[in-house]
TORVEXVEX-764318 format. One record per atom (N, C-alpha, C): x, y, z. Coordinates in steps of 0.2 Angstrom, whole numbers, plus 5000, padded with zeros to 4 digits. Layout:
<pts>
XYZ;...
</pts>
This chain:
<pts>
512748335322;512948275324;512748225318;512148235315;511848185310;512348185304;512648245302;513048245296;513748215298;513948225304;514648185306;514548115306;513948085309;513848015309;513747985302;513448025297;513348005291;514047995287;514448045288;515148045285;515547985288;515447975294;515847915297;515547855294;514947845293;514647785290;514847775283;514947835280;515147825273;515947805273;516347825277;517047805278;517047735279;516647715284;516647635286;516447595280;515947615277;515647585271;516147575266;516547635265;517047635260;517547575261;517847575268;518347525269;518047455269;517447445271;517147375270;517147355263;516847405259;516747385251;517447375248;517947405250;518547395247;518847325248;518547285253;518847215254;518347175251;517747195249;517247145247;517247135239;517347185235;517347165228;517647225224;517347225217;517547275213;517347345215;517847395213;517647465214;517147485210;516747535212;516147565208;516447605202;516147615197;516347655192;515747695188;515847745185;515347785182;515147745175;514547735174;514347695167;514347745162;514147815163;514147865157;514247925160;514347975156;514448045158;513848075160;513848125164;513248165166;513048215160;512448205157;512248245152;512148315154;512348365150;512148435152;511348445151;511048485155;510348495155;510248575154;509748585149;509548655148;508748655150;508648705154;507948715156;507748785157;507048795155;506848865156;506648885163;506848945165;506748965172;506048955174;505948935180;505248915183;505048845182;505448805177;505248735176;505648695181;505648625180;506048575185;506548545181;507148545184;507748515181;507948455184;508248405180;508448335183;509148325180;509648315184;510248285182;510348215184;510648175180;510648105181;511348075181;511548035186;512148005187;512047925188;512447895183;512347825183;513047785185;512947745190;513547715193;513447635193;513947595191;513947525191;514347505197;514147445199;514547415205;514547455211;514047495213;514147535218;514247505225;513947445225;513947405232;513747445238;514147445243;514047485249;514247555249;514547575243;514847645242;514147695242;514347755243;513747805243;513947855237;513347885235;513347935230;513148005233;513548055232;513348125234;513348175228;512848225229;512848275224;513048345227;513448385224;513748445226;513648495221;513648565223;513648615219;514448645219;514648635212;515448645211;515648715213;515348765211;515548835212;515548855219;515148825223;515048845230;515348795235;515448735232;515648675236;515148655241;514548665239;513948645244;513748575243;513748535249;513448465248;512748475248;512448445243;511648445242;511348385244;511648325242;511348265245;511848215246;511748165250;512148105251;511748045252;511848005247;511447945246;510747965245;510247945249;509547965248;509348025253;509848055256;509648105261;509848175257;509348225259;509548295256;509848335262;510448355261;510848395266;510648465266;510648495260;510448565260;509848585262;509748645265;509148675267;508648705262;508948695256;508548725250;507948675249;507348695250;506748655249;506648635242;506948665237;506848645230;507248595228;507748565232;508148515230;507948445232;507948395228;507748325230;508148275226;508148215229;508548165226;508148095226;508248055220;507947995220;508447945216;508247885217;508747835214;508347775211;508647735206;508347685203;508747625202;508547565206;508947505205;509647515208;509747565213;510447575216;510947585211;510747615205;511247625199;511147695197;510547715196;510447785193;510247835199;510547885199;510447935204;510248005201;509648025204;509348085201;509348145205;509648205203;509648265207;509048305204;508548325208;508048365205;508048435209;507948485204;507848555206;507248575204;506748595208;506148625206;506148695206;505648725202;505648795201;506248835200;506648805194;507348835193;507348905192;507848935195;508049005195;508649015191;508749075189;509449095185;510049075190;509949085196;510449075201;510648995201;510248955199;510448885199;510848865193;510948905188;511448895183;512148875185;512448825182;513148805184;513248735184;513848715187;514148645187;513948615193;513748545192;513548505198;513948435197;514148415203;514548355204;514248295207;514348235203;514148175206;514748145209;514748125215;515348105219;515248035222;515747985221;515747925224;516247925230;516147895236;516547905241;517147845241;517447835236;517947785235;518647825237;519147785238;519847815239;520347795234;520547835230;520347905230;519547915227;519347975229;518647995227;518547995220;517947975217;517847975210;517248025209;517248065203;516748115202;516648125195;516048145193;515848175186;515448235187;515548275182;515148345183;514648355177;514148385178;513648405172;513448475173;513248505168;513148585168;512348595167;512148635171;511348655171;511348725168;511048725162;510948795159;510248815160;510148875162;509448905164;509348955158;508848955154;508749005149;508049045151;508049105149;507549155152;507249185145;506549175145;506249215139;506349285139;506349315133;506449395133;505949435137;506149485140;505749535143;505949605141;505449645139;505649715137;505549755143;506149795144;506149835150;505849905149;505349925153;504949985152;505450045152;505850055157;506150115159;506650135153;507050095150;507550125145;507150125138;506550095137;506250085131;505850145130;505750175124;505450235122;504650215123;504350275124;503550275124;503350305118;502650315118;502450355112;502750425111;502850445105;503250505104;502850545099;502950615100;502650665096;503150715094;503250715087;503850765085;503650805079;503950855078;503850895072;504150875066;503850875060;504050855054;504750885052;505250845050;505950875049;506450865054;506250845060;506650835066;506950765066;507450755070;507750685070;507550645076;507350585075;507050545080;507450475081;507550455088;507850395090;507350355094;507150295092;506750255096;507150205099;507050185106;507450145110;507050085112;507450025112;507049965115;507649925119;507449915125;507949875129;507549805132;507949755132;507649685134;508149645137;507849605142;508249555146;508049485144;508549445146;508349375144;509049335143;508949265143;509549225142;509349165137;509749165132;510249215129;510049285128;510449325127;510349395126;509849405120;509249435121;508749445115;509049485110;508849465104;508949505098;508349555097;508449615095;507949665094;507749685087;507149685085;506949705078;506349755079;506349795074;505849845073;505449835067;504849835067;504349825062;503749875062;503449895057;502849935057;502249885059;501849915063;501249875065;500849855059;500749895054;500349875048;500649835043;501249815044;501649765040;501949795034;501949865034;502249905028;502949905029;503249935023;503949945023;504150005028;504749995031;505050055035;505250105030;505050165030;505250215025;505950235025;506350225031;507050245031;507450205026;507350145025;507750105020;507350055016;506650065016;506150025012;506349945013;506349925019;506449855021;505849845026;505649775027;505149765032;505349765039;506049765041;506249765047;506949795048;507049825054;507749845056;507949815062;508549795063;508849765069;509249805073;509149805079;509549845084;509149875089;509449885095;509049915101;508949995099;509250025095;509150095093;508850095086;508350135085;508050145078;508050225077;508550245072;508650315071;508250335064;507950395064;507550415059;507850495058;508150505052;508350575051;507850615047;507750675049;507250715046;506550675045;506250665050;505650625050;505150665046;504650625042;504150655039;503450615040;502950645037;502350615038;502250545036;502650515031;502650445029;502950405035;503350435040;503550385045;503050385051;502550415050;502050415056;501650345056;501550325062;501250265063;501450225069;501250165070;501450125076;501950075074;502450075078;503050025077;503049975083;503349915081;503349865086;504149845087;504349855094;504949835096;504849755098;505249715094;505149635095;505749605098;505749575104;506249545107;506249465107;506749435104;506749355104;507449335105;507449275108;508049245109;508049165109;507549145105;507449065104;507049035110;506949075115;506549045121;505849075121;505349035120;504649065119;504449085126;504049135126;503749175120;504149235118;504049255112;504349315109;503949375112;504249425114;503749485116;503949545112;503449595112;503449655109;503149705112;503349765110;503049825113;502849875108;502249905108;502049955103;502250025105;502550055100;502750125101;502450165095;502050215097;501750255092;502150325090;502250335084;502650395082;502150435079;502050495082;501550545079;501950605076;501850625070;502250675067;501750735066;501950795068;501450855067;501750895062;501250925057;501450965052;500851005050;500951065047;500351115045;500051085039;499451105038;499051085032;499351095025;499251055021;499451055014;498851035010;498651075004;498151055000;498351044993;498050994990;498250974983;497550974979;497551004973;496951004969;497050964962;496650914961;496750884954;496550924948;495950964949;495751014943;495651074946;496051124944;495851194946;495451234942;495351214936;494851244931;494351194928;493751204930;493251164928;492651194924;492451164918;491951194914;491251154916;490751194916;490051164917;489551214914;488951174912;488451214909;487851224914;487451264913;486851274918;486451214919;486251204925;485851144926;486251074927;486951074926;487351024927;487451004934;487450944936;487750924943;488450914943;488850954947;489550954947;489850944954;490450904954;490750894960;491450924960;491650964965;492350984965;492750944971;493350934970;493750894974;494450924976;494650914983;495250934985;495550884990;496150874990;496550834995;496950875000;496750855007;497050895012;497450845016;498050865018;498550835023;498750875029;498650855035;498750895041;498750845047;499150865052;499150835059;499450875064;499150895069;498450865071;497950875066;497350835067;496850835062;496650905061;496450925055;496250995053;495551005053;495351065053;494651085052;494551105044;494051075041;494051075034;493351105032;493351155027;492651175024;492751215018;492251225014;492151255008;491951325008;492151375004;491951445004;491851464997;491551524996;491551554990;492151604990;492251634984;492851684984;492851734989;492251764991;492151814996;492251795003;492351725004;492451705011;491851675014;491251675011;490651645013;490651575014;490551545020;490651475021;490051435018;490151385014;489651345011;489351295016;488751295017;488451245022;488051195018;487951135021;487451085018;486751115017;486551105011;485851125009;485551095003;485051125001;484751094995;485151094989;485551144988;485951154982;486651134983;486951134989;487651114990;487751064995;488151014993;488250954998;489050944999;489350975004;490050965006;490150895009;490650855008;490750795011;491550785012;491750755018;492450745020;492550675022;493050645019;493250575021;493950575024;493950555030;494650545033;494950485032;495650485032;496050425031;496750445034;496850425041;497450445045;497450525044;498050545042;498150625042;497850655035;497550615031;497250635024;496550645025;496250695021;495550715021;495450725013;494950685011;494650695004;494050745004;494150805002;493550855002;493250854996;492550854996;492150854990;491550904991;491450944986;490850994986;490450974980;489850954981;489350934975;488850994974;488851024968;488351074966;487851034963;487251034965;486650984963;486451014956;486451084955;486251104949;486551174948;487051174943;487451234942;487051294940;487051354943;486651414941;487151464939;486951524936;487451574933;487851604939;487551604945;487951634951;488551584953;488551524951;489051474953;489651484949;489651514943;490251524939;490651574942;491251554944;491751594947;492151544952;492451574957;492951534961;492651504968;492851444969;492651414976;493351394979;493351394986;493951384990;493851324994;494351274995;494351225000;494851245005;494651245012;495051275017;495251225022;495851225024;496051175029;496451215035;496351205041;496651235047;496751185052;497351195056;497551155062;497951205066;498151185072;498551225077;499251245074;499451215069;500151235066;500051285060;499451295057;499351345052;498751325048;498651365042;498051355038;498251365031;497851335026;497951345019;497351335015;497351355009;496751345005;496951334998;496451314994;496551304987;495951324983;496051354977;495551384973;495351344967;494651334966;494451304960;493951354956;494051364950;493651404946;493251374941;492551384941;492051354937;491951414931;491951384925;491851434919;491251404915;490851444912;490251414908;490451384901;490151334900;490151304893;489451294890;489451284883;488751274881;488451214883;487751214883;487451154885;487451104879;487551044880;487650994874;487050994869;486451004872;485851004867;485851064863;486151124865;486151184861;486751204858;487251154857;487851174854;487751184846;487951244844;487851264837;488251214832;487951194827;488251154822;488151174815;488651184811;488551204804;488051154800;487551174797;487151134793;487451104787;487351044786;487651004780;487050984776;487151004769;486650994764;486950944759;486550894758;486850844753;486350834748;486550854742;486050844736;486350794731;485850744730;486050694725;485750704719;486050684713;485750694706;485150654705;484650684702;484050644701;484150594695;483950534696;484050484691;483650504684;483950484679;483750504672;483050484671;482850424674;482150394672;481650444675;481850464682;481350514685;481350574681;481850604679;481850664675;481450664669;481450604666;481050594660;480350594661;480150554667;479450554669;479250624671;479550664675;479350724677;479350774672;479750764667;479750814661;479450794655;478950734655;478650714649;478250754646;477950804650;477450854647;477850914643;478550914644;478950974641;479250944635;479550994631;479850974625;480450934626;480550884621;481150844622;481750884621;482250864625;482850904626;483250894619;483550944617;483950944610;484650944612;484950894610;485650884611;486050944608;486550964611;486951024608;487551004604;487850954606;488450944602;488450874598;488150824601;488150764598;487750754592;487150784591;486750774585;486550834581;486750894583;486650954579;487250964575;487150944568;487650954563;487751024561;487251074563;487351144561;487751184566;487851154572;488251194577;488951204574;489151264575;489851284573;490251294579;490751244580;491151244586;491551314587;491651344582;492051404582;491651464584;490951464584;490551514587;490551524594;490651584597;490851594604;490151594608;489551604605;488951614609;488751554613;488751494609;488551434612;489051414617;489651414615;490251394620;490251434626;490151504625;490051544631;489451534636;488951514633;488351494637;488451434641;488751384638;488951324641;489451334647;489951374645;490451384650;490151424656;489751474655;489451514660;489051464665;488651414661;488251364665;488751324670;489351304667;489751264671;490051304677;490251374675;490551414680;490051424686;489451434684;488951454689;488851394694;488851334691;488751274695;489351264700;489951274697;490551264701;490551314707;490351374706;490251424712;489751404717;489251374714;488651354719;488851294723;489351254720;489551194723;489051134722;488651144717;488051094716;488351044711;488250984712;488550924708;487950894704;487350924704;486750904700;486850914693;486550864689;486550874681;486150934679;486250964673;485751014671;485050994671;484551034672;483851024672;483651024665;482951004664;482651004657;482651084655;482451124660;482351194658;483051224655;483551204659;484251234657;484451204650;484251144648;484451114642;483951154636;483351164638;482851194633;483151264631;483351304637;483551374636;484151374632;484651324633;485251324629;485151304622;484651264621;484451244614;484151294610;483651334613;483351384610;483851444608;484351454612;484851504611;485251484605;485451424605;485851394599;485451404593;484751384593;484351384586;484351454584;484251504589;484151574587;484851604583;485351574586;486051594584;486151574577;485951504575;485951474569;485551514564;484951524566;484451554561;484751624559;484951664564;485251734563;485851724558;486251674559;486851674555;486651654548;486151604547;485851594540;485551654537;485151694540;484851754537;485451794535;485951804539;486551854537;486851824531;486951754530;487251724524;486851734518;486151724519;485751734513;485651804511;485651854515;485751924513;486351944509;486851914512;487551924508;487551894502;487251844501;487251804494;486851844489;486251874492;485751904488;486051974485;486452004489;486752064486;487352044482;
</pts>
């Protein structure tokens, strides 16, 4: 009854207004409105010269009358209407839902009827769907892996994959990969880690889900130095690098399999970093029984392996044999004269002795023998006073002998 009476009043008002003055007209178009779900939306209709005519709001797609003049017709408690100066009319929708998206009409009850429409866009922040999206995964090294991420929202969200640690994605060496599916062919240990599925559509907030990719593989050992030299009493550290997942049990043994425990002589240490283990064995003082082989062993549920390091003896630095080096310097002439002042003055052989016959072989042979002997001995010293005296005496004896022989020959 109320609606019928209201429509009748509108019709009467329309006829009266038609005789009173100018017809009403829209002052401007209804602006489209975009609002985030859950917020409040307001559509505005501005009419000039409304006079006694009435303004109504309708939902276009359902042809539902929402308001007439200042009255709310719909039973939807979220709908409201206000006006300003009998010129601007506002349709208010509280707690907007996605179902509120669509066209809305502002209508004036003229004859013919006048109307303008405006669009309400409802945007929805992204939301990652749990069911289609992958959870944490455990795979064997070498297998193929597909990570999935599904998200809802309006507009439709864009999906990106990133490593949680900010590193490059090993598949293509890029910081991110786009798409709801993330395929990894022949996965290896470098792919292991936490990945983020990030959904965004320009409507805050952006959301993400963390997916852990765990890669299982048997132990592998690498040894920087397999042959190490050491001397007795030296402090020595042996090193191995182990990689395994699930995490491995690691220890050191002697070649006969005897496990080396922490003690006064040996100090094994293990430093974990993700699936890697840095194994060290410090020998505080190398003893003769330490020369030989040591093993670093790594075991997990998928297998075991070991590496061997051999220690061999080397001479102690303080006892290393060195060839003696003897350096002999010539004695200065002044010192030789002082030391030999009590001896006879040296007699020159060649320079001042006019009697010496260069053709005589004895003196020449003596001098050559002296030179040859010094060359063999490797001695660069000058001849001593005794050597000069001996050579001079031999030369005088040779001269005297030659003179006697000449005298005897002349006497005969």
